[in-house]
Kinemage of the C-alpha trace (Angstrom):
@kinemage 1
@onewidth
@group {chain A} dominant
@subgroup {mainchain}
@vectorlist {calphas} color= white
{ca met a 1} P 82.578 105.205 107.395
{ca arg a 2} L 81.951 101.828 105.839
{ca lys a 3} L 83.977 101.707 102.664
{ca ala a 4} L 87.699 101.256 102.414
{ca leu a 5} L 90.222 100.953 99.657
{ca leu a 6} L 91.596 97.649 100.832
{ca ala a 7} L 88.164 96.192 101.454
{ca val a 8} L 87.125 96.973 97.921
{ca thr a 9} L 90.394 95.679 96.557
{ca ala a 10} L 90.185 92.372 98.377
{ca leu a 11} L 86.591 91.939 97.250
{ca ala a 12} L 87.697 92.628 93.695
{ca val a 13} L 90.387 90.007 94.040
{ca gly a 14} L 87.804 87.490 95.155
{ca ala a 15} L 85.550 88.313 92.215
{ca ala a 16} L 88.387 88.144 89.741
{ca phe a 17} L 89.509 84.703 90.850
{ca ala a 18} L 86.081 83.316 91.789
{ca val a 19} L 87.103 82.427 95.335
{ca pro a 20} L 85.738 83.746 98.645
{ca ala a 21} L 87.027 87.228 99.479
{ca gln a 22} L 88.075 85.994 102.901
{ca ala a 23} L 90.619 83.705 101.212
{ca gln a 24} L 92.442 86.703 99.782
{ca gln a 25} L 94.981 88.799 101.607
{ca leu a 26} L 96.090 92.044 100.107
{ca val a 27} L 99.240 93.737 101.413
{ca leu a 28} L 99.491 97.532 101.464
{ca met a 29} L 102.750 99.104 102.602
{ca thr a 30} L 102.284 102.339 104.576
{ca gly a 31} L 104.651 104.608 106.524
{ca pro a 32} L 106.017 105.556 109.952
{ca gln a 33} L 104.068 106.870 112.919
{ca gly a 34} L 103.628 110.640 112.902
{ca gly a 35} L 103.157 110.892 109.132
{ca ser a 36} L 100.034 110.745 106.979
{ca trp a 37} L 100.530 107.277 105.475
{ca tyr a 38} L 100.421 105.421 108.773
{ca pro a 39} L 96.991 106.605 109.986
{ca leu a 40} L 95.547 106.381 106.488
{ca gly a 41} L 96.791 102.818 106.145
{ca gly a 42} L 95.608 101.887 109.628
{ca ala a 43} L 92.151 103.296 108.967
{ca ile a 44} L 91.952 101.460 105.648
{ca gln a 45} L 92.874 98.197 107.344
{ca ala a 46} L 90.292 98.757 110.074
{ca met a 47} L 87.574 99.451 107.527
{ca ala a 48} L 88.544 96.359 105.572
{ca asp a 49} L 88.412 94.255 108.744
{ca asp a 50} L 84.985 95.699 109.584
{ca ala a 51} L 83.816 94.524 106.176
{ca gly a 52} L 85.029 90.983 106.972
{ca val a 53} L 87.853 91.046 104.468
{ca ala a 54} L 91.379 89.915 105.338
{ca ala a 55} L 93.834 92.755 104.733
{ca ile a 56} L 97.232 93.802 106.048
{ca ala a 57} L 98.554 97.360 106.251
{ca val a 58} L 102.292 97.017 106.836
{ca met a 59} L 104.409 99.631 108.642
{ca pro a 60} L 106.715 101.370 109.109
{ca gly a 61} L 107.477 101.288 105.380
{ca gly a 62} L 108.679 104.301 103.410
{ca gly a 63} L 108.880 105.713 99.913
{ca ile a 64} L 111.916 103.619 99.031
{ca ala a 65} L 111.105 100.450 100.965
{ca asn a 66} L 107.531 100.383 99.671
{ca val a 67} L 108.586 100.594 96.031
{ca gln a 68} L 111.112 97.820 96.601
{ca gly a 69} L 108.443 95.735 98.349
{ca val a 70} L 106.076 96.062 95.393
{ca gln a 71} L 108.882 95.309 92.935
{ca asn a 72} L 109.869 92.195 94.869
{ca gly a 73} L 106.271 90.966 95.183
{ca asp a 74} L 106.258 91.365 98.980
{ca ala a 75} L 103.358 93.804 98.638
{ca asp a 76} L 100.530 94.335 96.187
{ca leu a 77} L 100.233 98.068 96.702
{ca gly a 78} L 102.108 100.789 98.499
{ca phe a 79} L 102.182 104.479 99.196
{ca ala a 80} L 105.178 106.011 97.447
{ca asn a 81} L 106.799 109.305 96.549
{ca ser a 82} L 107.238 110.270 92.914
{ca ile a 83} L 110.917 111.178 93.208
{ca ser a 84} L 111.861 107.818 94.722
{ca thr a 85} L 109.695 105.823 92.328
{ca val a 86} L 111.305 107.517 89.339
{ca asp a 87} L 114.715 106.676 90.813
{ca ala a 88} L 113.568 103.045 91.041
{ca ile a 89} L 112.321 102.960 87.441
{ca glu a 90} L 115.628 104.424 86.264
{ca gly a 91} L 117.680 102.117 88.502
{ca arg a 92} L 119.387 104.978 90.336
{ca glu a 93} L 120.699 104.818 93.897
{ca pro a 94} L 119.607 103.681 96.401
{ca phe a 95} L 118.018 101.025 94.150
{ca asp a 96} L 120.156 98.176 92.843
{ca gly a 97} L 118.651 98.127 89.357
{ca pro a 98} L 115.692 99.281 87.258
{ca ala a 99} L 112.271 98.367 88.674
{ca asp a 100} L 110.152 96.666 86.011
{ca asn a 101} L 107.075 95.646 88.041
{ca val a 102} L 106.081 98.960 89.632
{ca cys a 103} L 103.233 100.921 88.058
{ca asn a 104} L 101.478 104.133 89.028
{ca ile a 105} L 97.756 103.981 89.773
{ca gly a 106} L 97.078 107.467 91.085
{ca thr a 107} L 98.645 110.634 92.502
{ca leu a 108} L 97.018 111.643 95.783
{ca tyr a 109} L 98.525 114.842 97.172
{ca pro a 110} L 101.732 116.850 97.503
{ca gln a 111} L 104.344 116.076 100.145
{ca tyr a 112} L 106.233 118.848 101.916
{ca phe a 113} L 109.787 118.263 103.115
{ca gln a 114} L 109.838 120.105 106.434
{ca met a 115} L 112.732 121.027 108.689
{ca ala a 116} L 111.833 122.246 112.178
{ca val a 117} L 114.300 123.556 114.756
{ca pro a 118} L 113.953 125.059 118.235
{ca val a 119} L 114.382 128.826 118.008
{ca ala a 120} L 116.970 128.591 120.787
{ca thr a 121} L 119.381 126.720 118.454
{ca gly a 122} L 119.931 129.867 116.394
{ca ile a 123} L 119.613 127.855 113.173
{ca glu a 124} L 118.355 130.017 110.290
{ca thr a 125} L 119.494 128.229 107.116
{ca val a 126} L 120.810 124.842 105.988
{ca ala a 127} L 124.333 126.279 106.168
{ca asp a 128} L 123.871 126.436 109.949
{ca tyr a 129} L 123.414 122.652 110.188
{ca glu a 130} L 127.143 121.967 110.374
{ca gly a 131} L 128.038 120.617 113.788
{ca met a 132} L 124.412 120.102 114.782
{ca arg a 133} L 122.534 116.905 115.624
{ca leu a 134} L 120.030 115.970 112.956
{ca val a 135} L 117.000 113.667 113.037
{ca thr a 136} L 115.839 111.835 109.932
{ca gln a 137} L 113.953 108.642 109.202
{ca pro a 138} L 115.427 105.157 108.809
{ca val a 139} L 117.072 104.268 105.517
{ca gly a 140} L 114.286 103.182 103.172
{ca asn a 141} L 112.324 106.390 103.582
{ca thr a 142} L 112.245 109.016 100.847
{ca ala a 143} L 112.746 111.751 103.441
{ca glu a 144} L 116.116 110.294 104.400
{ca gln a 145} L 117.204 110.585 100.763
{ca val a 146} L 115.867 114.141 100.560
{ca ile a 147} L 117.883 115.379 103.528
{ca arg a 148} L 120.982 113.796 101.972
{ca ala a 149} L 120.257 115.793 98.803
{ca ile a 150} L 119.711 118.998 100.772
{ca leu a 151} L 122.986 118.584 102.628
{ca glu a 152} L 124.809 117.773 99.399
{ca thr a 153} L 123.357 120.862 97.743
{ca glu a 154} L 124.771 122.926 100.609
{ca gly a 155} L 128.127 121.173 100.347
{ca leu a 156} L 127.575 119.172 103.540
{ca ser a 157} L 127.095 115.523 104.435
{ca tyr a 158} L 126.253 113.411 107.464
{ca asp a 159} L 129.951 113.530 108.347
{ca asp a 160} L 129.574 117.257 109.030
{ca met a 161} L 126.870 116.674 111.640
{ca ala a 162} L 127.570 116.149 115.341
{ca ala a 163} L 125.260 113.130 115.043
{ca val a 164} L 122.469 111.780 112.846
{ca asp a 165} L 119.588 109.781 114.340
{ca phe a 166} L 117.562 107.535 112.041
{ca val a 167} L 114.274 107.182 113.912
{ca ser a 168} L 110.498 107.426 113.613
{ca tyr a 169} L 108.780 110.800 113.593
{ca ser a 170} L 107.578 110.286 117.163
{ca asp a 171} L 111.019 109.346 118.454
{ca gly a 172} L 112.525 112.288 116.586
{ca val a 173} L 110.168 114.673 118.355
{ca ser a 174} L 111.208 113.217 121.708
{ca leu a 175} L 114.891 113.682 120.902
{ca val a 176} L 114.401 117.350 120.060
{ca gln a 177} L 112.114 117.953 123.042
{ca asp a 178} L 114.745 116.490 125.375
{ca gly a 179} L 117.520 118.602 123.861
{ca asn a 180} L 119.269 115.561 122.377
{ca ala a 181} L 118.813 116.720 118.771
{ca his a 182} L 118.566 120.089 117.043
{ca ile a 183} L 116.923 119.506 113.645
{ca leu a 184} L 113.737 117.522 113.017
{ca thr a 185} L 113.196 116.622 109.352
{ca met a 186} L 110.362 114.784 107.619
{ca gly a 187} L 108.465 114.552 104.363
{ca thr a 188} L 104.714 114.570 104.935
{ca thr a 189} L 101.598 116.734 104.728
{ca val a 190} L 100.970 120.133 106.325
{ca pro a 191} L 100.347 120.445 109.171
{ca ala a 192} L 102.381 117.424 110.271
{ca ser a 193} L 101.169 116.004 113.559
{ca ala a 194} L 104.743 115.342 114.702
{ca ile a 195} L 105.775 118.962 114.161
{ca met a 196} L 102.581 120.129 115.863
{ca asp a 197} L 103.532 117.964 118.857
{ca leu a 198} L 106.956 119.593 118.959
{ca ala a 199} L 105.544 123.097 118.498
{ca asn a 200} L 103.153 122.606 121.391
{ca ser a 201} L 106.061 122.044 123.779
{ca thr a 202} L 108.935 123.974 122.194
{ca asn a 203} L 109.251 127.355 120.502
{ca ile a 204} L 110.184 126.301 116.950
{ca gln a 205} L 110.712 127.710 113.498
{ca leu a 206} L 110.829 126.125 110.043
{ca val a 207} L 114.063 126.343 108.064
{ca pro a 208} L 113.324 127.752 104.573
{ca leu a 209} L 114.919 126.996 101.242
{ca thr a 210} L 115.287 129.349 98.267
{ca glu a 211} L 114.210 129.005 94.645
{ca asp a 212} L 117.867 128.810 93.591
{ca phe a 213} L 118.564 126.081 96.157
{ca ile a 214} L 115.652 123.993 94.862
{ca asp a 215} L 116.759 124.551 91.259
{ca arg a 216} L 120.094 123.025 92.192
{ca met a 217} L 118.314 120.078 93.816
{ca arg a 218} L 116.357 119.585 90.585
{ca glu a 219} L 119.633 118.967 88.797
{ca met a 220} L 119.859 115.756 90.861
{ca asn a 221} L 116.210 114.770 90.385
{ca pro a 222} L 113.746 116.810 88.266
{ca gly a 223} L 110.883 115.544 90.431
{ca tyr a 224} L 111.692 118.110 93.125
{ca ala a 225} L 109.526 121.225 93.067
{ca pro a 226} L 109.141 124.384 95.160
{ca ile a 227} L 106.143 124.304 97.481
{ca thr a 228} L 104.952 126.786 100.102
{ca ile a 229} L 104.106 125.965 103.706
{ca pro a 230} L 101.435 128.617 104.382
{ca ala a 231} L 101.818 131.047 107.251
{ca gly a 232} L 99.921 129.891 110.305
{ca ser a 233} L 100.403 126.181 109.604
{ca tyr a 234} L 102.180 125.878 112.971
{ca pro a 235} L 102.149 127.865 116.206
{ca gly a 236} L 104.380 130.913 115.893
{ca gln a 237} L 104.774 130.600 112.113
{ca asp a 238} L 103.850 134.090 110.925
{ca glu a 239} L 105.201 133.899 107.379
{ca asp a 240} L 105.073 131.545 104.405
{ca val a 241} L 108.022 129.150 104.236
{ca leu a 242} L 109.413 127.858 100.940
{ca ala a 243} L 110.116 124.123 101.015
{ca val a 244} L 110.905 121.395 98.515
{ca gly a 245} L 108.018 119.154 97.553
{ca tyr a 246} L 107.136 116.048 95.578
{ca ala a 247} L 104.030 113.949 94.974
{ca thr a 248} L 102.619 111.069 96.990
{ca his a 249} L 101.074 108.407 94.817
{ca val a 250} L 99.920 104.818 95.048
{ca val a 251} L 101.850 102.172 93.162
{ca ala a 252} L 100.926 98.587 92.409
{ca arg a 253} L 102.510 95.539 90.901
{ca cys a 254} L 102.257 95.952 87.142
{ca asp a 255} L 101.077 92.339 86.979
{ca leu a 256} L 98.227 92.946 89.436
{ca asp a 257} L 94.962 92.196 87.595
{ca ala a 258} L 93.726 95.252 85.665
{ca asp a 259} L 90.135 94.768 86.866
{ca ile a 260} L 91.333 94.910 90.471
{ca val a 261} L 93.186 98.174 89.897
{ca his a 262} L 90.176 99.584 88.044
{ca gly a 263} L 88.020 98.652 91.043
{ca ile a 264} L 90.432 100.283 93.479
{ca leu a 265} L 90.343 103.578 91.608
{ca thr a 266} L 86.584 103.484 91.175
{ca glu a 267} L 86.092 103.135 94.931
{ca met a 268} L 88.786 105.685 95.729
{ca trp a 269} L 87.044 108.268 93.581
{ca asp a 270} L 83.498 107.407 94.634
{ca asn a 271} L 84.540 107.613 98.315
{ca arg a 272} L 87.003 110.484 98.052
{ca glu a 273} L 85.249 112.405 100.819
{ca asp a 274} L 85.778 109.491 103.203
{ca leu a 275} L 89.445 109.297 102.253
{ca ala a 276} L 89.825 113.077 102.643
{ca ala a 277} L 88.388 112.794 106.153
{ca ile a 278} L 91.296 110.484 106.975
{ca ala a 279} L 93.986 112.416 105.069
{ca gly a 280} L 92.997 116.076 104.837
{ca ala a 281} L 95.553 116.687 102.075
{ca met a 282} L 93.261 114.740 99.741
{ca arg a 283} L 90.461 117.339 99.940
{ca asp a 284} L 91.681 119.012 96.754
{ca thr a 285} L 92.352 115.783 94.840
{ca thr a 286} L 90.955 115.755 91.296
{ca leu a 287} L 90.785 113.077 88.633
{ca glu a 288} L 93.099 115.178 86.475
{ca gly a 289} L 95.570 115.348 89.350
{ca met a 290} L 95.347 111.625 90.035
{ca ala a 291} L 96.073 110.897 86.371
{ca gln a 292} L 99.075 113.220 86.062
{ca asp a 293} L 102.254 111.875 84.521
{ca thr a 294} L 104.772 111.165 87.288
{ca gly a 295} L 107.375 109.572 85.052
{ca val a 296} L 106.206 106.142 86.237
{ca pro a 297} L 104.342 103.797 83.846
{ca met a 298} L 100.584 103.891 84.374
{ca his a 299} L 98.984 100.555 85.264
{ca glu a 300} L 96.709 99.098 82.568
{ca gly a 301} L 93.705 99.146 84.908
{ca ala a 302} L 94.388 102.752 85.886
{ca gln a 303} L 94.773 103.786 82.260
{ca arg a 304} L 91.352 102.329 81.484
{ca phe a 305} L 89.776 104.053 84.506
{ca tyr a 306} L 91.101 107.501 83.576
{ca glu a 307} L 90.212 107.085 79.893
{ca glu a 308} L 86.644 106.148 80.851
{ca asn a 309} L 86.456 109.318 82.933
{ca gly a 310} L 87.785 111.534 80.164
{ca val a 311} L 91.028 112.670 81.768
{ca met a 312} L 93.464 110.705 79.604
C-alpha cells in the first residue's frame, strides 16, 4: 500500500507553493485508541512517511477537539462527526462561538453510538443506568456529548451515576473487565475492536434504544439518526440492536488552498480500496455519499471535485 491521503496532501502543498514537499508539514487530527480514527490516522502517517513526506497524525483527538483544532488553525484537517461539527457552525455548546473556518470535504461512513454492559449487571435499558458506573471518553470527544444527551433524554445526568470515568477506549475496557465499571460507551464503527476485546473476555450485551427515544434526541440535534447494529456483530449478539448514529466526515480549514483539497479528494477516491482496507466501514462509500449535505459548508476545492464528477 503505497499511497496515502496525507502523502498526497503534503505533495499538493509543495506543488501549490513551489517549495520542496519535505518542507511542508500537514497536521491531521485523529482519535483515541480502540476506535477507527486512530488506526486510520496512524496508517496514513506511516504511508506518508514511507513516501518521504513530513506529516503528523495527532491523537487522541475527538469530534469536538478536532473541529476546534481546525477552527483555531492548530490543524489543517481532522476527522469529525457531523453532529458536533454542526454544533460548532451554529455556536452551540460545548463550543464558545460559531466556527467560521471549518469546511466539509467529504463524508466517509456512519458512526454507531454503542453501549456495552456485562450481562451480569442486569442492565437492560438506559433507565437502568442510575446508580451504575459509566465509562465515556474525555471531554472533547463527540461520544462524551452523546452519552450526556442520552442520559438527559432519559431524565438522568452524570450526578445520577455512581461514578463516571473519562478515559480511552482501551482503558474503559480494562475498567469493565476488572469489575470497576458497568457501562462501556463509545461512538465508532461496527464491530468496534474495543467492544470485541471486552466480549472476548466477558459475557456482554448491547443496550438498545427505541425509535421514540431517538426522536426525542433529534429534538436536541437533528443530526441524530436511528441505525442498526446487525445481529452477529459481536459474540453472543443474536438480534439486531437499534442505536443512535451520525456521520463521520473530514473537515478542513476553509482557507486551505482549494487545489490541495481537490487533490486530497482525488486521491481518496482513486485509492478508496486502500482506505477501505484500513477502515472497513469505508467499503460502501460512494461519491454521492461523500458529497451529501451535512449542514456544514462545503470547501471550495471539494465543491469543484464533486461537480467535476457529476454528483453536485
